[in-house]
ROSE-4610 file (N, C-alpha, C; in Angstrom, 1 decimal, always signed):
// ROSE-4610
residu = [M/M/M/A/A/A/E/E/E/V/V/V/L/L/L/H/H/H/A/A/A/V/V/V/E/E/E/A/A/A/A/A/A/M/M/M/F/F/F/L/L/L/V/V/V/L/L/L/A/A/A/A/A/A/G/G/G/T/T/T/E/E/E/A/A/A/P/P/P/V/V/V/V/V/V/C/C/C/R/R/R/T/T/T/P/P/P/S/S/S/P/P/P/A/A/A/V/V/V/A/A/A/E/E/E/C/C/C/G/G/G/V/V/V/R/R/R/G/G/G/V/V/V/A/A/A/Y/Y/Y/L/L/L/Q/Q/Q/A/A/A/D/D/D/G/G/G/T/T/T/I/I/I/I/I/I/L/L/L/P/P/P/G/G/G/R/R/R/I/I/I/R/R/R/V/V/V/D/D/D/R/R/R/S/S/S/R/R/R/P/P/P/D/D/D/V/V/V/I/I/I/R/R/R/M/M/M/S/S/S/N/N/N/G/G/G/V/V/V/E/E/E/G/G/G/R/R/R/R/R/R/G/G/G/A/A/A/T/T/T/G/G/G/W/W/W/I/I/I/S/S/S/F/F/F/S/S/S/N/N/N/G/G/G/L/L/L/V/V/V/V/V/V/R/R/R/R/R/R/E/E/E/Q/Q/Q/G/G/G/R/R/R/W/W/W/R/R/R/F/F/F/S/S/S/G/G/G/G/G/G/L/L/L/V/V/V/C/C/C/T/T/T/A/A/A/T/T/T/G/G/G/A/A/A/D/D/D/R/R/R/G/G/G/E/E/E/C/C/C/R/R/R]
num = [1/1/1/2/2/2/3/3/3/4/4/4/5/5/5/6/6/6/7/7/7/8/8/8/9/9/9/10/10/10/11/11/11/12/12/12/13/13/13/14/14/14/15/15/15/16/16/16/17/17/17/18/18/18/19/19/19/20/20/20/21/21/21/22/22/22/23/23/23/24/24/24/25/25/25/26/26/26/27/27/27/28/28/28/29/29/29/30/30/30/31/31/31/32/32/32/33/33/33/34/34/34/35/35/35/36/36/36/37/37/37/38/38/38/39/39/39/40/40/40/41/41/41/42/42/42/43/43/43/44/44/44/45/45/45/46/46/46/47/47/47/48/48/48/49/49/49/50/50/50/51/51/51/52/52/52/53/53/53/54/54/54/55/55/55/56/56/56/57/57/57/58/58/58/59/59/59/60/60/60/61/61/61/62/62/62/63/63/63/64/64/64/65/65/65/66/66/66/67/67/67/68/68/68/69/69/69/70/70/70/71/71/71/72/72/72/73/73/73/74/74/74/75/75/75/76/76/76/77/77/77/78/78/78/79/79/79/80/80/80/81/81/81/82/82/82/83/83/83/84/84/84/85/85/85/86/86/86/87/87/87/88/88/88/89/89/89/90/90/90/91/91/91/92/92/92/93/93/93/94/94/94/95/95/95/96/96/96/97/97/97/98/98/98/99/99/99/100/100/100/101/101/101/102/102/102/103/103/103/104/104/104/105/105/105/106/106/106/107/107/107/108/108/108/109/109/109/110/110/110/111/111/111/112/112/112/113/113/113/114/114/114/115/115/115/116/116/116]
x = [+0.9/+0.0/+0.9/+0.3/+1.1/+1.3/+2.5/+2.8/+2.6/+2.2/+2.0/+0.7/-0.1/-1.3/-0.9/-1.1/-0.7/-1.8/-1.6/-2.6/-3.6/-3.0/-3.8/-4.7/-4.3/-5.1/-6.3/-6.0/-7.1/-8.1/-7.6/-8.5/-9.4/-8.8/-9.6/-10.7/-10.3/-11.3/-12.4/-12.1/-13.1/-14.1/-13.7/-14.6/-15.4/-14.8/-15.5/-16.6/-16.2/-17.1/-18.3/-18.1/-19.2/-20.1/-19.5/-20.3/-20.5/-19.8/-19.8/-18.5/-18.2/-16.9/-16.9/-16.4/-16.2/-14.7/-14.2/-12.8/-12.5/-11.3/-10.8/-9.3/-8.8/-7.3/-7.0/-5.9/-5.5/-4.0/-3.6/-2.1/-1.9/-0.7/-0.4/+0.6/+0.2/+1.2/+2.1/+1.5/+2.3/+1.9/+2.7/+2.5/+1.2/+0.4/-0.8/-2.0/-1.9/-2.9/-3.0/-4.1/-4.4/-5.5/-5.1/-6.1/-6.6/-7.9/-8.6/-9.6/-9.2/-10.0/-11.3/-12.4/-13.7/-14.2/-13.6/-14.0/-13.6/-12.6/-12.3/-10.9/-10.6/-9.3/-9.5/-8.5/-8.5/-7.3/-7.5/-6.5/-6.1/-4.8/-4.4/-4.3/-4.9/-4.9/-3.8/-3.4/-2.4/-2.6/-3.9/-4.2/-4.2/-3.9/-3.9/-5.1/-6.2/-7.4/-7.3/-8.2/-8.3/-9.6/-9.6/-10.8/-11.0/-12.2/-12.6/-13.5/-13.8/-14.8/-16.1/-16.8/-18.0/-17.8/-16.6/-16.2/-16.3/-16.2/-16.2/-14.8/-14.9/-13.6/-13.4/-12.2/-11.9/-10.9/-11.4/-10.5/-10.0/-8.7/-8.1/-7.1/-7.3/-6.4/-6.3/-7.3/-7.3/-7.0/-6.2/-5.9/-7.1/-8.0/-9.1/-10.4/-10.5/-11.7/-11.4/-12.2/-12.1/-13.5/-13.5/-14.8/-14.8/-16.0/-16.1/-17.2/-17.1/-18.2/-19.5/-19.5/-20.8/-21.6/-21.1/-21.7/-21.1/-20.3/-19.7/-18.6/-18.7/-17.7/-17.3/-16.0/-15.5/-14.7/-14.9/-14.2/-13.5/-12.3/-11.5/-12.0/-12.2/-12.7/-11.4/-11.6/-10.6/-9.9/-10.4/-9.8/-9.1/-9.1/-8.4/-9.2/-10.4/-11.3/-11.8/-12.0/-12.6/-14.0/-15.1/-16.4/-16.9/-17.5/-18.0/-19.6/-20.1/-21.5/-22.3/-21.7/-22.4/-22.4/-21.8/-21.8/-20.5/-19.6/-18.3/-17.4/-16.6/-15.6/-14.3/-13.3/-11.9/-10.9/-9.8/-8.7/-7.3/-6.3/-5.0/-4.3/-3.7/-2.9/-1.8/-0.7/+0.5/+0.6/+0.6/+0.8/-0.3/-1.5/-2.7/-3.9/-5.0/-6.2/-7.2/-7.9/-8.8/-10.2/-11.2/-12.6/-13.2/-14.2/-14.8/-15.5/-15.9/-16.5/-15.6/-14.3/-13.3/-12.4/-12.9/-12.1/-10.7/-9.7/-8.4/-7.7/-7.2/-6.5/-5.0/-4.3/-2.8/-2.1/-0.8/+0.0/+0.5/+0.5/+0.9/+2.1/+2.7/+3.9/+4.1/+5.2/+5.5/+4.4/+3.8/+2.8/+1.4/+1.2/-0.1/-0.7/-2.0/-2.7/-4.0/-4.5/-5.8/-6.5/-7.9/-8.7/-9.4/-9.2/-9.8/-10.3]
y = [-1.2/+0.0/+1.3/+2.3/+3.6/+4.1/+4.7/+5.3/+6.8/+7.3/+8.7/+9.0/+10.0/+10.4/+11.6/+11.4/+12.5/+13.5/+14.7/+15.8/+15.6/+15.2/+14.9/+13.8/+12.7/+11.6/+12.0/+12.7/+13.2/+14.0/+14.9/+15.8/+14.9/+13.9/+13.0/+12.2/+11.7/+10.9/+11.9/+13.1/+14.0/+14.2/+14.4/+14.6/+13.3/+12.1/+10.9/+10.7/+11.0/+10.9/+11.8/+13.0/+14.0/+13.7/+13.0/+12.5/+13.6/+14.6/+15.7/+16.2/+16.5/+17.1/+18.6/+18.8/+20.3/+20.4/+21.6/+21.8/+21.8/+21.3/+21.1/+21.3/+22.0/+22.1/+21.6/+20.7/+20.1/+20.4/+20.3/+20.4/+19.4/+18.9/+17.9/+18.4/+18.9/+19.4/+18.3/+17.0/+15.8/+14.7/+13.6/+12.4/+11.7/+11.9/+11.3/+12.2/+13.5/+14.4/+15.3/+15.5/+16.4/+17.3/+18.6/+19.7/+20.2/+20.3/+20.6/+21.7/+22.8/+23.9/+23.6/+24.2/+24.0/+22.6/+21.8/+20.4/+19.5/+20.1/+19.4/+18.7/+17.8/+17.1/+15.6/+15.0/+13.6/+13.0/+11.8/+11.2/+9.8/+9.5/+8.1/+7.4/+6.1/+5.3/+4.3/+3.6/+2.7/+1.4/+1.1/+0.0/+0.4/+1.6/+2.1/+2.7/+2.6/+3.3/+4.8/+5.5/+7.0/+7.3/+8.3/+8.7/+10.1/+10.3/+11.6/+12.3/+13.6/+14.3/+13.5/+13.5/+12.7/+11.3/+11.0/+9.7/+8.6/+9.1/+8.2/+7.5/+6.2/+5.4/+4.9/+5.1/+4.7/+3.5/+2.5/+1.2/+1.1/+1.2/+1.1/+0.0/-1.0/-2.1/-3.0/-3.1/-3.9/-3.0/-3.4/-2.5/-2.3/-3.2/-3.1/-2.6/-2.4/-1.9/-0.9/+0.2/+1.1/+1.2/+1.1/+1.0/+2.1/+2.8/+3.8/+3.4/+3.8/+3.4/+4.0/+5.0/+5.7/+4.9/+3.8/+3.0/+3.1/+4.1/+4.4/+3.3/+2.7/+1.7/+1.9/+1.7/+1.9/+0.6/+0.3/-0.8/-0.4/-0.9/-0.7/-1.5/-0.9/-1.6/-2.0/-2.7/-3.1/-2.0/-0.8/+0.3/+1.2/+0.8/+1.6/+2.6/+2.9/+3.8/+3.1/+3.9/+3.3/+3.9/+3.1/+3.5/+3.4/+4.5/+4.5/+4.4/+3.8/+3.6/+4.9/+6.0/+7.3/+8.0/+7.3/+7.9/+8.5/+8.7/+9.4/+8.3/+8.8/+7.9/+8.5/+7.9/+8.5/+7.6/+8.2/+7.4/+8.0/+7.2/+7.8/+7.8/+9.0/+9.1/+10.1/+9.8/+10.7/+11.5/+10.9/+11.6/+12.3/+12.2/+12.9/+12.0/+12.5/+11.7/+12.5/+12.0/+12.7/+12.1/+13.0/+12.5/+12.7/+11.9/+11.9/+13.2/+13.9/+15.3/+16.4/+16.1/+17.2/+17.5/+17.3/+17.7/+16.9/+17.6/+17.0/+17.2/+16.1/+16.2/+16.0/+16.9/+16.9/+17.3/+16.9/+17.4/+18.8/+19.7/+21.1/+21.5/+20.6/+20.8/+19.6/+19.6/+18.4/+18.1/+19.1/+19.0/+19.5/+19.7/+20.2/+19.5/+19.4/+18.8/+19.4/+19.4/+20.0/+19.3/+19.5/+19.0/+20.2/+20.5/+21.7/+21.3]
z = [+0.0/+0.0/+0.0/-0.6/-0.6/+0.8/+1.1/+2.4/+2.3/+1.2/+1.0/+0.3/+0.8/+0.1/-0.7/-2.1/-3.0/-3.1/-3.2/-3.3/-4.5/-5.6/-6.8/-6.6/-5.9/-5.7/-4.7/-3.7/-2.9/-3.6/-4.5/-5.3/-6.2/-6.9/-7.7/-6.9/-5.7/-4.9/-4.4/-4.1/-3.7/-4.8/-6.1/-7.2/-7.3/-7.3/-7.4/-6.4/-5.1/-4.0/-4.2/-4.7/-4.9/-6.1/-7.0/-8.1/-9.2/-9.1/-10.2/-10.5/-11.8/-12.2/-11.8/-10.7/-10.2/-9.7/-10.0/-9.6/-8.1/-7.8/-6.4/-6.5/-5.4/-5.2/-3.9/-3.8/-2.6/-2.3/-1.1/-0.8/+0.3/+0.4/+1.5/+2.4/+3.6/+4.5/+5.2/+5.1/+5.6/+4.7/+4.8/+3.9/+4.0/+5.1/+5.3/+5.3/+5.1/+5.1/+3.8/+3.3/+2.2/+2.6/+2.5/+2.8/+1.5/+1.4/+0.1/+0.2/+0.9/+1.0/+1.6/+1.0/+1.5/+1.4/+0.6/+0.3/+1.6/+2.4/+3.6/+3.5/+4.5/+4.7/+4.4/+3.7/+3.5/+4.2/+4.8/+5.6/+5.1/+5.0/+4.7/+5.9/+5.9/+7.1/+6.9/+8.1/+8.2/+7.2/+6.9/+6.1/+4.6/+4.3/+2.9/+2.4/+3.1/+2.7/+3.0/+2.3/+2.5/+3.1/+4.1/+4.7/+4.2/+3.5/+2.9/+3.9/+3.7/+4.6/+4.5/+5.7/+5.8/+6.1/+6.5/+6.9/+5.8/+4.5/+3.4/+3.3/+3.3/+3.2/+1.8/+1.2/-0.1/+0.0/-0.6/-0.6/-2.1/-2.2/-3.5/-3.6/-2.8/-2.6/-3.9/-4.7/-5.9/-7.1/-8.0/-9.1/-10.1/-10.1/-11.1/-10.5/-9.2/-8.5/-7.5/-7.4/-6.3/-5.7/-4.3/-3.6/-2.6/-2.4/-1.4/-0.5/+0.7/+1.7/+1.5/+0.7/+0.3/-0.8/-1.2/-2.2/-3.7/-3.8/-5.2/-5.4/-6.6/-6.9/-8.4/-8.7/-10.0/-10.4/-11.7/-12.3/-13.6/-13.7/-14.9/-16.1/-17.2/-18.4/-19.2/-20.3/-21.2/-21.9/-22.0/-22.7/-21.7/-20.4/-19.4/-18.6/-19.1/-18.4/-17.2/-16.1/-14.8/-14.8/-14.9/-14.9/-13.4/-12.9/-11.5/-11.5/-10.5/-10.4/-10.3/-10.0/-9.9/-11.4/-12.4/-13.7/-14.2/-13.3/-13.6/-14.2/-15.2/-15.9/-16.0/-15.5/-15.5/-16.0/-16.5/-17.1/-16.7/-16.4/-16.1/-17.5/-17.8/-19.0/-18.8/-19.2/-19.2/-17.9/-16.8/-15.5/-15.0/-15.5/-15.1/-15.1/-14.5/-14.6/-15.4/-16.4/-17.2/-17.1/-16.8/-16.7/-18.1/-18.3/-19.6/-19.9/-18.9/-19.2/-19.3/-19.3/-19.6/-18.3/-17.1/-15.9/-15.9/-15.7/-15.6/-14.2/-13.7/-12.4/-12.6/-12.1/-12.3/-11.0/-10.8/-9.7/-10.2/-9.4/-9.7/-8.9/-8.2/-7.4/-6.6/-5.8/-5.0/-3.9/-3.4/-2.4/-2.8/-4.1/-4.6/-5.8/-5.8/-6.9/-7.1/-8.3/-8.6/-9.7/-9.6/-10.7/-11.3/-12.6/-13.3/-14.7]
């Protein structure tokens, strides 16, 4: 499991949990914490899961499935796109995450990430 919570990863999971492609900016003041402005704070747990605001737990332990405790689940398809049960679709490409609706999540520094 990852020992670091990356800001871009936290931003992407906040978008997925919300179920809508809306901009978010995060920064990581420590390896296990991501502060994301009005969206709240995400925490990396010892077991590798991530806790988002609202106590939503993200389990990313399997490479082909992402599960959230709010019922949102994503599965990777043959083309590399991950389709989520809330209608969002995302794909990793060239160091960034791109949503099917156009939102792009990228690292904008060593401790910063954003989805715009």
